[in-house]
Structure formats: structure tokens, C-alpha cells
C-alpha positions as a printed Julia matrix, in Angstrom:
105×3 Matrix{Float64}:
  12.6    10.18    7.54
  10.76    8.28   10.34
  11.62    4.6    10.81
   8.19    3.44    9.53
   8.78    5.2     6.21
  12.28    3.77    5.88
  10.91    0.26    6.42
   8.15    0.78    3.85
  10.65    2.15    1.32
  12.94   -0.86    1.92
  10.12   -3.3     1.12
   9.19   -1.39   -2.05
  12.83   -1.46   -3.19
  12.72   -5.28   -3.27
  10.71   -4.86   -6.5
  12.61   -2.1    -8.34
  11.3    -3.06  -11.78
   7.65   -3.06  -10.74
   7.11   -0.63   -7.85
   8.08    2.96   -7.17
   8.09    4.85   -3.89
   7.38    8.46   -3.04
   6.95   10.16    0.32
   4.25   12.84    0.1
   3.04   15.58    2.43
   1.54   14.39    5.67
   3.94   11.45    6.0
   2.0     9.49    3.36
   3.87    6.78    1.48
   2.74    6.48   -2.15
   3.47    3.21   -3.9
   2.76    3.05   -7.61
   3.72    1.04  -10.65
   4.47    1.77  -14.28
   2.31   -1.27  -15.11
  -0.78    0.44  -13.68
  -1.93    3.57  -15.54
  -3.51    5.3   -12.58
  -3.96    4.6    -8.93
  -1.7     4.03   -5.96
  -1.3     2.21   -2.7
  -1.14    4.78    0.1
   0.25    3.92    3.51
   0.29    6.48    6.28
   1.84    5.54    9.61
  -0.26    6.88   12.45
  -0.06    6.48   16.19
  -0.31    2.72   16.86
  -1.65    1.87   13.37
  -1.19    2.19    9.63
  -3.83    3.83    7.46
  -3.94    1.95    4.13
  -5.84    3.18    1.05
  -5.91    1.9    -2.53
  -6.97    4.2    -5.35
  -7.83    3.89   -9.01
  -6.77    0.8   -10.95
  -4.54   -0.27   -8.03
  -7.72   -1.38   -6.29
  -8.25   -4.2    -8.8
  -4.83   -5.62   -7.87
  -5.26   -5.4    -4.11
  -8.89   -5.3    -3.0
  -9.49   -9.07   -2.83
  -6.17   -9.64   -1.05
  -6.96   -6.93    1.49
 -10.5    -8.17    2.03
  -9.44  -11.82    2.41
  -6.55  -11.04    4.75
  -7.93   -8.13    6.79
 -11.69   -8.24    6.3
 -14.08   -5.75    4.82
 -12.62   -2.25    4.58
 -13.0    -0.18    7.73
 -14.56    2.78    5.97
 -14.55    5.06    2.96
 -13.12    8.53    2.55
 -14.07   10.3    -0.69
 -15.15    6.92   -2.15
 -11.74    5.42   -1.34
 -11.79    2.31    0.8
  -9.39    2.19    3.73
  -8.11   -0.21    6.36
  -6.41    0.37    9.7
  -3.65   -2.16   10.31
  -1.81   -2.59   13.57
   1.41   -4.33   12.55
   4.16   -3.44   10.1
   4.23   -7.11    9.02
   0.72   -6.65    7.61
   1.83   -3.6     5.61
   4.85   -5.56    4.39
   2.61   -8.44    3.23
   0.52   -6.04    1.12
   3.56   -4.57   -0.62
   5.06   -8.01   -1.2
   1.77   -9.3    -2.63
   1.56   -6.34   -4.99
   5.17   -6.68   -6.13
   4.82  -10.44   -6.66
   1.54  -10.03   -8.56
   2.98   -7.41  -10.87
   6.19   -9.35  -11.47
   4.16  -12.44  -12.44
   1.94  -10.57  -14.92
């Protein structure tokens, strides 16, 4: 498992009651929650950036945070908004925000 994926998995494991981690084809990290019926946070490490997508109901938990912290989404792919982030610390802040939000609800 590449180092980026190990780091992402480590952050997710800080919230074992609220977040679950799965590594899918194409080196895509899927972060989901039993508290959210459908939808996921997808993080795909790419060369010099991270491709971040939120789908389904997960968008209602993360869209405002992403927009406030990183600006308007960089594009849409199949009606899914995405961002390109340059630093792992930014990816970590998204996962921590999600875990904290879900643990407080």
C-alpha cells in the first residue's frame, strides 16, 4: 500500500466508531460512515495532488467545509464535485472535520 494511502487510513482510524475505510481499484480511498445511508468521501492520490470527491448524502456533511476552506469546487465529473488539493494536511483536515462532525451528531 503506498504511503499516501497508509496516512489516509491512519487518519480515518482515529474515528473507528464513525468512519470506515476501504481501498478501491485505481488507488482510490473510500471513506464512509454507518451514520450516512449513502455517499462517500473519495480521495485519490495523484502525482503532486489529491483528487477529492464527495458523493451522495456525504456532500451535505462536507460541501460547506470544502468550499469555505478550499474555494469553489474545481470541476464536476458525472455531476460529482471535485477538488484538487496539494498537501496531505488538507486531506487530513477534511477527514478530521468529518469524523468530528459525525461524532458530535
